N, C-alpha and C positions, 0 to 999 in steps of 0.2 A: 979487385973485382967488386962491382956494385952489390950492396946489400939487397936481398930479395924483398919484394914488396909484401905488405900485410895482406892476408887473404880477405876477400870481400864476398859477402853474401847479398846479391842484388835483391833478394826477396825479404831481407831482414827489415829494412826501412828505406825511406826516400834518400837519405844522405848516402848510404852505401850504394844505392842504385845510381845516383848521380856520379859518384866517384868511379864506379864500375864502367859506366859509359865513357867517361873521360879516358880511362885506360884503353878501352876498345878503340876510341878515336886515335890514340897514340899508336896502337898496333896497326891500324889501317894506314897510318902515315909512314910505316916501315919500322916502327919500334925504336926511334932514336933515343939515345941516352938523355937523361935529364940535363946533363952538362951541355949537350949539344942543343937541346931545346932552349936552355937559358940564354944562349947567344942571340937567338931570334926573338924570344919572348921578353927579354930585358928584365927578368926576375931570376932570383937565385935558384939553383937546383933544389935546395931544401924546400923553398916555397912552392915550387911546382910539384914536387913529390908529395908535399902535405896536401895540396889541392886534390890529389887523387888518392888520398889516404883513407877517406871514408869516416873520419872522426868528426868533422864539422864542415859546414858549407863554406867554401872559399869566397873571398870577396868577388864582386862582379869584375873588377879590373883584372885580377889574377885569372879568373875563368876565361875572359875574352882573350887575354894574352896566350894562355895555354891553347885555346881553340885555334887562334890565328897561327900559332907556330906549327900546329898539326894540320893546317889547311881545312879546317872545319867551317861550317856556316855560322858566322858570328851572330846574325840576327836571330836564328833559331835558338842558339844557346842562351842569348840574352833573355829571350822570352821565357825560356824554361827556368832560368835562374830567378827571374823576378817572380814567377809563380811559386817557386820553392821558397823564396825569401819571405813571402807574405802568407804562407800557409805553414802552420806548425806540423811537426811530425805526427804521424797517426797516433803514436802512443803518448805524445806530450800532453795533448788536450785532455786525455782521460785520466791522467795521474791525479790522485786526490790531493787537496790542498794541505793535508796533514803532512805530506812528504816534502812540501815546498820549503825552500830555504828562507823565504820572506813571509812576513805576517800580513802584508797588505795594509788595509786601513785600520785593522785592529791594533790595539796597543800590545806591546810585549808584556808577558806575565813572568812570574818568578821562574817558572820552568822553561822559559825561553832564554835564560841567561847565557847559555852556550852559543846562541846565535845573535847576541846583542853586541854589535861592534860600533866603533867610532866615538864612543863617549868615555874612554878610559880616564882621560884627564878630569872630566867633570865628575865621574863616579868617585875618583880619589879625593877630589875637593869636597864633595858632599859627605863622604864617609869620615873624613878628617873633622869636618865641622860638626857632624853628629856625635863624634867621639868627645868633642870639647863641650858641647852645649846640650841641654835637655829639650830645647825647642828650636826648630829650624824651619824656615820658610823657603819653598822652592817656587819661583815665579817665572813665568814665560808665557808667550802668546799661545793661543790654541794652535796645535799642530807643531809645536816646537819640540815635542818629545818628552814632556814632563812625566806623564804616566809611565812611559816605558823606562825612563831613568829611575823612577821610584821603584817600580815592580821588578824589572829585570836587572837593573844596575845596582840598586841599594839592597833590596830584599833578596833577590835571587843569588847574589854573591856574598851574602852576609852569613853570620852565625847566630845561633840562639833563636828564641821565639820572635816571630814578627806577625803583626796583624795589619791587614790593609782593608780599608773600607771607604766607601763614598757616602756622604751624608744623606743624599736622597731627600725626600719630603719629611722623613722622621729620623733624624740623626740618633736619637736615643735608642730606638729599636735597632737600627743598623749597627751601631756600636755594640749593643748587647749581644746580638746574634753572632757577630764575628769574634768577639772576645770569648763567648761561650764555646764556640767551635774550636778555637785555638788553645784555650786554657782550661776548658772543662767546666762542668756545671750546667745548670738549666738556664736557657736564654730568658725564660720568664722571670727567674730569680734575679738574674743580672739586670733586666730592664726595670724591675720594681725598685731595686737598690739605687740604680743610677738616676731614675726619675725622681726619687725621694730627695736627693741632695746631690748637686754636682760634685761635692767633695768626696762622695763615695767612689768615684772612679779611681781616685788615688788609693783608697783603702783596699778595694777589691784587687787591683793590680798588685799592690804590695803583698797582699795575702797570697796571691797565685804565684808570685815570683820569690817567695820566701826561701825556697831551697834551690834556687837557680843562681848560678854564678853570673849570668848575663842579665842586663836590663832588658825589659820588653821594648821592642821597636814598634811603635804605633804610627802607622802612615795613614793620614787622612787625604785621600786623593780627591781631586775636583772639589776643593773646598768652596769654590764659587757657588756650588749648589745651595749653600746656606743662605745665599743672597737671592737666587732665582727660584728656589723651591720651598725653603723652610719659612715658617712663620717666625716673627721676631722672638717669641718666647723660646722656641727650640734653638734658634741661633745663639741666643744669650746663654742658654744652658750649656751648649757645646763649648763656647768660648771659656766660660767660667770653669767647666770641668777640666779642660785641657790646661789652662793656665795654672790652676791649683795643682794638678797632677805633676806638672813640670817644675813648679817652683817650690813644692813642699821639700823640707829638709831631708825627709826619708824617702824621696822619690825613687821609684824603681822603673821608670819609663823614660824613653826618649821619643819625642813626638816630632813628626815631619809633616808639614802641611804643603800640599801641592795646589797652587792657585793660579788661575789665568791672570796675567798681568793687568788686564783692563778692569779687573774686579778688585784689585788690591786697595784702591782708594775707598772702597765700600767698607773696609775694616775700620774706618775712622770713628764710627760711633762706639767702638770698643777699644778705648785707649790702652786698657790693660793688655790686650793682645799685641798691639803695636809695640808697647814697652817690652813685652816678653821676647818679641822677634827682633828687637833692635840689635844690629850687628850680626844677625844670624841669617842672612839672606844668601841664597844661591840663585843666580839668574841663568835660565836656560835660553841661550841665544841660538843663532844660526850655526850650523856646523861649518868648520873650515874645509877647504878643498881636500886636505889630507884625510880629515875625519870622514868626509863623504866617500872618498875612495875606499876606506876601510869598511864603511857601512854597506857599500855595494859589493865589494869582492869577498869580504870575510865570510858572510853566510853561505855564499856560493861555494867557496873553496872547502868549507867545512862539510858540505853535503856532496862534494865530488863533482861540482860543476865549474865551468870556466866562463869568464866574462870577457867579451871582446874589448881590446884596448880602446877602440873607437867608441864603444858604448860607454865605457867608464868616463872618457873625456867628455862625451856629450852630456851625460847626467851631471857631471861636475859643473859644466858650463851652464846648464839649465837651472841648477839648484843653488849654486854657491851664492851666499849672501842673501838668499831669499827667506823672508819670514814664513812660518807656518807651512813649510814645504815638505817636511819629513813624511807625513802620511801619504802625500801624493807620490813621493819617490818610492816608498815601499809598495804602494799599490801598483805603480807603473812597472816596478821590477817583478812583482808577482804575475802581472799580465804578460810581461816579457818572458818569464819562465814558462808560462803556458804555451808560448809561441817559440820555444827554444828549438834548436836543431841538434839532436844528439845531446851531448853534454855542454853545448855552447849556447850562451845567451848572447844574442846578436843585436847590433844596431838596427837592422831591418825589422826584427821582432819588436823592438822598443817603439819604432816609428809606427808599425802596424797597430800597436796597442794604443797609440795616441800620445805617447810621451807623458811627462808629468802635467802638461797643460790640459790634456783632454782625456786621459785614461779613466779618471773617476767618473766624469760625466758620461763617457762612452759606456762604461760598465753599467752604470745606473740606468742609462737610457735603454740599453739593450735588454736589461732585465725587465724594465717596465714594458717595453714594446712586445716582449714575449708573453705577457699576460693577456688573458681574455678580456674583453671590454668590461665585464662586471668586476673582474679582479683588478683592473686598472683603477676603477672608481674606488674600490676598497683600499688600494695602495695609496691613493692620494689622501684619503681620510686618515690612514694609518700614519703616514709620514708627517702630516700636519699636527697630529696629536703628540708626536715625538719631539716637538720643538717648543722651547720656552721663549716667548717673545721678549726681546730686550727692551729695557726702558733707559735710554741714554747709553746703553752698552750693546755689544753685538748679540744676536740671537744665539741661543745655546741649545744643546740636546737635553732631553729629559727622559727619565725612565717612567714607564707606565706599567701598571699591573695587568696581567692577562685578563682579569675580571672587568677591566674598563672597556674591553672590546666585545662586540657581538660575535658569536661563534657560528655565523652563517657560512655557507659553502664558499662564497667568494672571498670573504675575509680570511678564512682558514687557509685556502689555497694561496692567496697572495702572501700571507705571512710565511708559509712554507717555502714558496719560490724565492722570496726576497732573502730569507735566511740562508737558503742554499747558495744564493749569489753572494753571500757574505756582506750584504748591505745592512742587515739587521742582526742583532744578537738576542737570543731568547734563552733565559736561564731561570733559576728559581727566584731571582730577584725581579724578574719582569722582562720587559722588552725595551730595547734602546737601539739607536742608530750605531753602526760600528764606529763612526767618527763624525765629528762636526764638519769635516771637510766637505761632506755632502751638501751642507747648507750653503756653503760659499761657492762651490764649484759645479753644481748641477743646475743649469739654467732653468729646467722645468720646475724644480723644487723652488727656486728663487721666484719664479713667476707665480706659483701657487701661493707662496707666502705674501707677495705683494698684493695679491687680490683678496687675501683673507685675513690680514693682520688684525683689524678691529674685531672681526667675527671670532678669531681665535682667542682674543682676550675674554669675550663673553663666554665662549665654549669652555675655557679653562676654569673660570669661576663656576660655571654650571656643573662641570665634572666634579670639582672639589665639593660643591654644595651637595651633590648627589651622594658622594661618599660619606659625608658627615650625616646626612639624613638616614642613610641605611645603617650607619654605625650606631645612631641614636634610636634604633628600632622604629624608624619612620615617624619620628616625633613631629607633630604638625607645627610646632614652634620653629622648626628649622626650614620650613618651606619658604619659597620666594613670595614676596609681596611688593606692591607698589612699583617703583621705578625699575628695580631689578627684574621683576617679572615682566614688565613691559618691554625692557631691552631684550630679555631672553626670547619672548614671543616674536618680537620684530626680527631678531636674527634667525629664529627657527623658520619663520615664514620665508625668509630669503634663502636659507640653506637647510631645508628639511632633511636632506640626506646625511648631514653631519652628526645627527643625534644617534646615540646608541639606545637600545631598549631600556637600559637602566636610567639614562637621562630622560628619555621620553616618559617613563613612569613617574619620575620626580616632577617633571614639568606638568604633566597631566594632574598630578595630585595638587600642585601649587595652583593651577587654574581652577580646579574644583573647589579648593579652599577659598580662593579669591571670590568665586561666584557665590559661594555660601555666605561669605561675609557681606557681599553686596546685597544679597537677599535679606539678610538680617538688618542691614542699614535701611533698605527700602521699607521693611516692615516697621522699623522705628519711626521713619519719616511719616508713614501713613498714620501711625498712632499719634504722632505730634500734630498732624493735620486735623485728625478727629478732635483732639484736645483743643486745638485752636478754634474749631467750629463750636465746640461746647462753650468755650469761654466767650465767643462772640454772642451766643444766645443769652449769656448772663451780663452782656455789656451794660444794659440800662440799670441793672441791679447792683453791679459791682464796678464802680469807676476805678477803684484802686487796682482791681484785677486787670482791668483794661490797660492801665498804664504799664503794668508788669508785662502783659502780652506784647504791647508796643515795643517795650524795651527788649524783650526777647526776640521780636522780629528784627530789630536793628542789629542785635547780636548775631542772629542767624544770617542776616545779609553780610555782616562783617566777616563771619566765618566762611561764607561762600566766596567772598572776595579774597580772603586769605588762601583758601584752597585753590582758587583760580590763579592767584599770584604764584603760588608754589608750582603749580602745573606748568605755567608758561616759563618760569625760571628754569625748571628741569628740561623743558624742550629747548630752551636757548642754550643750555649747557651741552646738550647732545649734538646740536647742529653747528655750534660755534666753529669747530675746525673746518667745516665744509662751506658754510655761508655766514660770514660775519655780519653782513647787512641784515639778514633775517634774524640772526641771534640778537643783534642790538635792538631791533624793533620789538621782539618778544620780551627782552629784559626791561625795556622802557615801559611797555604795557603792564608787565608784572609789577613794577615798582609803583606805577600810577594806580593800579588796582589796590595794592596794599604793600607797604614797605617791609615785607617780611625779610628775614635773614637771607633766604635763598635769592630773592630779587635784588636785595642790596649787594650781595656777593657778586652776582652776575654783572650788575651795573659797574661796580668798582673794578672787577676783573677785565671786562671788555674795554673800559676806558684806559686801562694801563698796559695790558698785554694782549692785544688781539692776535689771532693767528695770521692775519694779513691786513694790509691797509685798505685795499679796495678789491672788488671782484667785478670784472666787466664781462657779463655773459654774452654768448653768441651762439649761433646755430652750430650744431655738431659738425666738427671738422676732423677728418682723418689725418690731416697733416698740419697740426697747429704750429704756429711760429710767428715771429714779428720782429720789430725793431723800435727803439726809442730814439726820438730826434735829439740832436746834440744840445738843444736848449731846454730839453725836458718838457716841452709843451705838447708834443704830439706822440702818439703811439700808432704804429701801423701793424695790422695783424692779418693773418690769412683769412680767407672767406670760404664759406661752404660752397659758394658759387664759383665755378671755373672762370678765370680771367678777371677776377676782382680782388681788391685789397680794401679792407675797412680801415678808415682813418678816425682816430679817437682824440678828443681834447682831454689831456691829462689833468688840466686844472678843474674842469667841470665834471670829469668822468663821464662824458657823453660822446656818442658817435657823431662825428662831424659830417662825413660824407663817404662815398664809395669811389675808389679809383678804379676805372674800367679800362680794359684793353679793347678798344673799339675797332681795331683793324679788321677790315672786311676781307672775306675769303681766306681767312686763316683760322687754324685751330686755336681755341681759347685754352691756354694752359691752366693747370692748378698750381698756384705759386707755392713754393716751399722754402725759398731763401729770400732775405730782405736786407736792404741796406740804405741808410740815409747818407747823403754826401756830407762832407765835413762842415759845410756852412748851413746845412739843413734845407737848402733851396731845391734840391732834387732828391728823388727817391727811386730806387730800382728794385725790381722783383724778378725772380727767375724760377723755372721749374726744373725737373730732373733731366730734361732734354737739352738744357743749355739755352733755351729761348729767354731773352732778357727784354723787359719793358721798362723804360725810364719815363717818369712823370716830372713835370714842373709842379712843385707843391703849391706855389702861389696861385697858378691858374688852373690846377687840377687837370692838366692836359698831358697827353703822351707826347714826348719830345724825341724819343728814339725807340726803335724796336729792332732787336737783332735776333735773327733766326739762323742757327748754324746751317752749313750746307747739308743737303739731303743725305749724303753719305756719312754724316757725323751725328745725325739726330739719334738719341738713345731710345731704347724701347721701354723705359720706365721700370726696369728691373731693379735699379738701385734703391736704397732707402732714401727717405726724404731728407736725410742729413747729407746725401751724396751730391751736393751742389753748393756753390758759394760764389759770392761777388766780392771783389776787392774793395777796400775802403774808398779808393778814388773812382769807383764805378767804371773802371777801365777794363778789368779782366773778369771772366767767368770761368769757373772750373766745374767740370761735371764728368760723368761716365758716359761714353758714347755707345753706339750700337754694337761695336766690336768688343765691348767690355774693357775698353781702354780709357784710362783717365786722361782727359783732354783739357787744355787751357786755351781759350780763345781771347783775342784782343777785340773788344767791342767796337772801339773807335776806328781801328784800321781794317777790321773784318779779316784778321789773319789768325792762323793756328800757330800757337807758340810752343805747345808741348803735347805729345801723345805718349803716355807712359804705359807700357805693358809689362808683363813678367810677374805681376802680382794680382791676386784676385781682388776685385773691387765691388763684389756683389753687395756687401753690407757696409760700404765705406762711409766714413764721416769726414767731410772736407771743410776746411776753414782757412781764412787768411789771418795773419797777425794784425793787430790794430794799426801798426804803422805800414802795413802792406809789404813788409820786407820778405816774409815767408809765406809759402803755401804749405799747408799740412793736410795729410790724408792718412786714414787708418786702413790697413789691409786686412783681408780675410784671414791672414796668417798671424794676426795679433801684433803686427809691426806698425810703426809710425814712420812715414816718409816726410821729409822736409825738403822743399826746393827754395833756393834763393831766387826770388822773382826777377833779379837783374840778369841772371844767366841761366836759370833753371837747372842748376846743378843739384843733384839729389843726394841726400844723406838718409840712411835707414837706421832708425833706432832699434835695439834688440827687441825681440818678441816678448810680450808679457805672458802671464799664465793663462789668460782667458781672452776671448774676443772683446774688442773695444767698441764703445758706443758713443763716445763724446770726446772732443779735443778742444783745447783753448791755449792761447799764447798771451803772455802779459804785455803791458804797454811798451816796454823797451826791448822786447824780443829776446829776453835772457832766460825765461822760464817757460816750460811747456807742461800742461797738465792733460792727462788722459783719464777717461772713465771707462770702466769695464762692465760687462753684463753681470759680473759677480758682485757688483757694488763697490769695488775698490777704485780709489782715485790715486793715480801715480804722478809724481812730480819729476821733471827732467830738467837738467841744466843744458841749455842749447849750445853755448860755446864749447863745453867739454864733451857733449853728447853722453852724459852719464845720468843714471837713475839716482835721484836724490832720496826719495822716500815713497812708501806706499801707505795710503791713508784709508783703512777700512772704516766704513760707517754706514753705507746704504745697504738695505736688505733687498737686493735686486738691482736691475740695470740702472746705471747712471745715464740720465737722459740729457743733461745740460751742464755746461761748465762756462764760467766767465770770470776773469780777473777784475777786481774793482780797481779803476784807474788810480794811479799814483799811490797805491798801497800794496802791501804784501798779502792782501786778503783774496782768497779764491771762494767763489760761490758755486755750489753744486746742487743739482736737483735730481730726483730719481722717481722710479715707478712706485717706491714705497711711501710716497706722499711726504717726503722730508726734503727740506732745504737746509743744507749744512754750510756754515761759514768756517773757512780754514785759515790759519796763520801759516803761510808757506815758508817763512824763514825758519821757524822752529818745527814745522810739520806737525801742528797740533790743531785740534778742533776748537773753534771759538764759540760757536753757538749752533743750536738746532732749532729750526722752525718747522712745526708740524701742521699739516693740512689733512683734508679728507675728501679728495676728489675721486669719483668713481673709477676713473681709468688711470689714476696716478698722475704724476707731473711730467711735462715735456721739457722743451728747451728753455733757456733763460737768456734774457737780454738786459743790458744795463745802460743808464744814461752816461754821458761823457763826464759829468762831475761825480758820478758814483753815488748820488743821493737817492736815486730811485732804481729799482730793478723789477723786471716783469718775468713771470713764469707762465708758460703757455700750456693749456690743457685742452682736451677734446671739446669741452663745453664752455670754457671761460678763460680769461686772462687774469691772473692774480698779480696785484701790485704790492710792493713793500716800499715805504719811504723810510729813510734812516731814522727819522724822528719817532717812528712807531716801533722801532726795534728795541730790544733791551740793550743796556750798555754793554758793548762788546770790546774786549781788549785783553782780558786775562786768558792765559793758556793753561790755567790750572784752576782748581776749585777756589771760589771766593770765600775766605774763612773769617774775615772781620770787616766791619763797616763802621763809619762814623761821619756824621754831619758836622762841619765846622760851624760853631755858633756865631762867628763874625761874618765870614764870607758867604756862608751857605753852601760852599763846595762840599762834595761828598768824597771821602777818602775810602779806598778799598784795598784790601790786602789779600794776596794769594800766597802760595808757597814760596815764590821767588820775586814777586813784583809788588810795588806800591803805586797806585794810581790816585790822582786827584781829578775829579770830574766837575766841570761846570754844568750844573743841572739844567740851566737854561738852554745852552747849545748842545748838551748831551755829548760833549767831546772831552777827552782826557787832556788836561793841561800839564800834568806831571806824570812821568813814568820813571820810577827809580827801581833799580835792582836791589833786592834785599837778600840776606843769607837765608837758607832754609832754617826752619825753626820748629820748636815743639809747642810753643804757645805765644800768644801776642795779646796786647791790650792797648786800647786807645783811651785818652782822657780828653773829652770835648772841652772841659773847663780850662785845662792848661795847654791844650794843643800839642800834647806829647803822644808818641807811640813807643812802646817798649816791646821787645821780642826776646825770647830765650832761644839762642841759636842751637841748631842740631848739627853735629853730635856733641859739641863741647858744652852746650847749654849755658854759655855765657850770656849775660844780659846786655843788649844794645838799645840805647834810647835815641830817638829822633825828635828834633823840634820840627813840627810840620810847617811852621811859618817860613823857616829858612833852610830846611833840609839838613841842618847841622846834626852830626852823629857823634855820640859819645859812648865809649866802651865802659861798662860798669864792672866787668871782671868778677861777677858772682858765678860760682861754679855749680854745676849740676842742678840748675833750676828747671822745674817741671811746670809750674804755673805761676802767673803774674797777676797783679792788679795795680793800677795807678790811682792815686787820689784825685778826685775831680776838682779840688780846691788848692792843693799844694803840690810840691814836686816830690812827695813821698811815694815810694814804691814798696809793695809787699811781694815777697817771692817765697815759694815753697821749694825746698831742695830735694824732695822725694822721700824724706824720712819722717814727715809730719812736722818738721821744724819750720816756722815762718820767720823770715828775716825782714826787717824794716830798715830803710835808709832813705836819705834825701839824694836825689839823682845829681844834685850839684855838689854833694860831698860823699861820693860813693865809698870812701874808706871808713866812714863812721857808721857802722851798722849795729843794730841791736836785734834781739829776737824775743818772741813771746815767751812767757815763762815755761820752764822745762816740763811742767806737768801736762802741757798740751802736746808734747811730742809723743806720737804713737807710731809704730811701724807702718810704713807705706806712705804713698803720696796723698796729698789732699785732693778732694774732688773739685773744689772751687774756692776762690777768694773773691770778695766784693767789698768795696768801700761804700759807706753811706754817702748821700749827696753832699753833706756838709764836711765830709772827710774825717769826722771824729770817731766813727765806728768802723770796725773791720769784721766782716762775717766770714767764717770758714766752715767747710764741711769735709768730713772724712768718712771713709767706709765704716759702717757699723758704729758710728759715733754720732752724738747729737750735734746739731748746728750750734756753733759757739759765736758769741758776740763779744768783741774786745774793744776796750778804750785805747785808741791809737796813741794818745799822749802819755797815758800812765802805763800802758801795756798790761792793764789788768783785765781779768775776765769779768764781763758785765752780766751775762746771762747765757743759759743753754736752752735750746728749743728741741723737743723730741724729734728724732729723725723718723721720717716715714717715706718708704720707697727709695728708689735709686735717685741720686742727686749728681748732676753733672754741671749745673750752673746755678748761681745765686744772683738775684737782681733786686735792688732796692727801688721802692716807689720814689718819685721826685720829692715828696715831702718827708721821706725817711721813716714814715710810720708803718710801712708794710714791707715785708720781705717775701720774695717768691722763690721757691725752689723747684727746679725742673730736672727731668732725667729720662732714662731710657724707657720707662713705663708709659710715656706719653701723657703724663698728668702733671699739671702745674698746681702747687700747693701754696696758698697765700697765708702768711703769718702776720698777726698783729704784734708789733714790737713791744708796745706798752704792756699788754695783757699776757704776752708770751703764749698766745693761743692760736690755733689754726682756725681761720675764719672762712675758708672756702677751699674747695678742691675742683679744679677746672679740667675736665676730661673731654678732649675733642680731637685728639690725634690718634692715628693707628700706628705710628712709628715713634722713634725716640725724639724728644724735643732737644734741639741742638743749640738754640739761642732764644733770648727773650729781651724785650725792651718796652719801656713805658713812653707814652707821649709826655711832653714837658708839663702839660696841665694835669697829668695823672688820671685822666678820664678813661683812657684805653691802655691796654697792654697787648703786645703783639708777640706771638710765639711762632717759631718755624720748626720744621721737623723733617726727618728722613722720609716722611710720607708725601713730600713735595707740596705740602699745603702751608699756607700762611693764615693763621687764625687771629682775628682781632677780637679781644674780650672787652666787654663793658665792665669796668671795675667798680661801678656803683651797684649793679645787679648781679655781678659775677656770672654772666651768661655770655655765650658767643654772640658777637655782634655782626661779624662777617667772616667768610672763608674765601680767601683769594687763591685762585689757581692759574697756573701758566708756566711755571718752571718745569723743565723736562728732566731734571735730576734732583737729588736730595738737596735740601736747603740747609746751609750751615750758619748764616749770619743775618742780622737784622739791625736796622737803625731807624730812628724817627727824626724828622726834620724839626728845626726850631719853631716853625709856624704851626705845628701839630696837625698839618693837613696832608703830609706825605710820609710814606714809609719806603725804605730801601731794603731789598733782600738779595742775598747772593748765595750761590750754591755750587753743587757738583757739575752743573751744566756750563760752568765758567762764565755765566752771565750775571748781570745785576738788573733787577726790575725796580723801577720807581713807581710805586702805587699811590694813587690818590685815595684818601679815606674821607673825603668830603663828598657825600652822596649827591647833594644838589649841584655842586660844581661838576661832578662826573656826569650827572643826568643832562645838564645843559650842554656839556662837551659832546656827549653821544648824540644829542639832537642835531648839533651842527655837523658831526661826522656823517650821520644818516643822510642829511640833505646834500652834503658835498660829495661824499665818496660812494654813496649807494643811491643815486637819484631815482632808480627804478623801483626801490623799495618804498612802500607807503609810509608816510610820517606817522609816528606814534602819538596817541592822545597825550596832551600835556606839553607837547613840544611847541614852542612859539613859532609863528610863520617865519620862514627863512627868506631873506632877500635874494 
């Protein structure tokens, strides 16, 4: 006898009502048994009984089979089911998030340990490593789950005392507050002790844990904030405090650092931290499929919910192997839980929430659109304040204090609404975004950022200056003046609504102080004029006084010229990213007026590293685009006038003519896609309707015009990327009136393809360079490829976000796509697999192109960045920054790859390879050397050695080298020595023949090569220096034992004659040793941090540099310090003299290269252009050029000959910027 069915209450909820009506339908059909229904429904009796059980919504297929077997109306029930599937239960949407099994975008905390699933293996690995070591690093991409692993996995499931804090802008205070809360005592007392000496952290923790059996677990989460938010002083304090606390013999603490992987390289200026973390890393990567299943089903089961099998499979398919996807998964699951049916989380609810691709953006957009207009404005300002703009790294979130905001009605309401929507977190520490995923995946926020990046940098400095001013009791000395005030006023005029009342008060006070100073200056000038008049009256009586007055007049004129020179140089620096031509003109005028350091710096910087080669202005166009001819002589661009194309001469940078579509009786299209024929004799342009016009380039006449049939003409709804012409000018692809992607043959006037089934409203269409493939992006974030020989279609899997650009390489083996979130994705076409995702742009990617015959990909974006990528290793090669008002558009490249163009609304920007920095390294450039014989430049990164011909700017040698902890070149002997990592063996290369020899010296931390002999000096990390000849590595000796002190040396350096070795060690004097006798010659008193020692070419001076940004110059004979050179705001990482000893060059983490006059010991020039920290410098044998390399993976060749650079810029101005007036002092150009 069948089991009685469960009682249903149709008024309880929608699920039971649905099941109740299914039972009613079965009764109307005569009440057949489920076994009888199963024969006609083709589903098991258990499945049909469960469909009418009222516990969950059955699938659509089961519902329709049940209805069909009972003779019901299938269409009516399908409509009802779809309405049910996309509407949550009445009680589901009102349940508080506190009862949800998922945390959404927020990180897990210690009290969430019981719902933290999927990371058991990683938690065990981390706990075992923490048990063995006193300092551990946890690295992973943003969104990989580092914070959750540390808080819920490590702290939540651990024993004993644990303290978790994030550094913020003041790590001393944050550390003190959290330690006081956990261990007791006054936070003020903790802070005073910690600030007094970093070593006090160890002492206070040891005191607090004296009667506890367990060590204190100290977790520093989001350690990257020490890079993005902290000043150098506080970052250095935190590193020293943690290293000392972890390495002290009586240590009672175990420290774990959670850091974003893209910021790990920034730990390089603190080698003691890298040393402490060696061998103690845990990498948080993507979850496996099984771990994802546990993370999805575990929290639900614990809370009494069920997850549809289809939903689990879908999430695993969407998220497996994807980086930074965990917060998106958690948020999508939280939104799915809000849309659950009974106790069941369904695939329909997941899709209604937008899935992992769109749930975050949908939630943020819905919350934003629910705000009133004034509140939306306040929300935009609030979100922008919560972002720290990246410099060579991705943008990150930042915490702000509540005091930083105005407390007007709109701001308060917006803050409350966004907090309720779980987009913001407000606590006693301040306000912050719930997760950085919002920055990457909310298009509206990405657009705000792209439009406000430079302004946000000004605003951030202004906000910090306001806080300092108020902290100092409104001290007038901390007000803005000069250029900073001018920049702030210019930004305020453009964005007055971005200021808070606190910042307005500070800026008004700065303006008042500036006006008062100007009044005092005018008063002094009036007094001087009266004095001059009085002196004039005494002219006949005092000839000597007259001469003085004349001399003072000359001095006054000179001072006016100096002031004018500095003003023009400052203006040139400000506009250089936007208009190189105008910047060159201003820099030349400034230098001509007076060769000030500011003018000299701009002339040298613009001559060596301009932001672009040329700028071709045009009337504003809403659809910028164009093409470069195969011979690199012509450039065709869109015109603001419909039916026209502008033709440019790339040699003279001038507009040659306008190609017109003169067909009578036809509509003149606005062209949006362009193509030269392979031989350059013909040119074709088309618009979004598929209309194609072909011109003969020689005669400038139309030779063909194709208009699709009336029933195929589009209505212009597609984006201007939604049309393309094949390389042979035979095919045109576009979206027609029926929103169908169509391909027409221009020559035969036939339709070859009409593809429906995918939304094409925002498509980007393109042909591969060989014409083999047609590519198109769909509204569903997929990429479709058609083989143009048969038009068979392959669809690549959907990405996380909508796509905005697509490109194929020359041999049609690689495909690249760009997304609206700024991510570039690489695909392998033969295997149809995703190879890598390359985050880098802050906002929509607008253009992609592969450089012919190379593995280099060029991308452009609305964030005003052009990025060069090495696609084989999926790494960034270089970043080129501009400052166009509307961001950058598409990109085109010449057939030889020597020139590429980027199109904007107001101009076309050109880059020639000769004007780019040297590009080839995929990691930071750590060492450089000019060969004294060939003039070639050798560069070394973590794993590659390049030799560059500085005339052709090409790499002639590319050798793989092992990863290493230190390296040293010897220009005199042509040798390179490296200390391998992790074995620290020494390997020596002869650069002339690339011959390698293993030296087998163990545990080497730092090296130096003699410039005159084959002797090498090495430090083994204990303070002992070994010396040996690289041709006889078995015969080693060491400096006397009294030199050996605990700890590694800071630096080693040979004198130019190779007879003296200088060494430095923490808290010890600088020691000078006789290399031949191994005797101590002299000691110099140590001052400040030392990370590098450099001898002058004559060996008479020694320069010590370090993390305090100061270079100290010592006279070797008198053993005295003769100068202290302060010009950097970051750590000095390297230094070098010119061969004549006249100049010394220092480079720093502040991205500046400073040239010092070593006669006067004053700064001679400051060179700017690198987009990352600079780690290496070398000078050429001719004393006229300097090479620098750094964290942006590029090498810049700087000229330090002002007159040569001046003449070069005059030629550049005439050739590349013909519309910009020539500067005074420039000779007439032929």
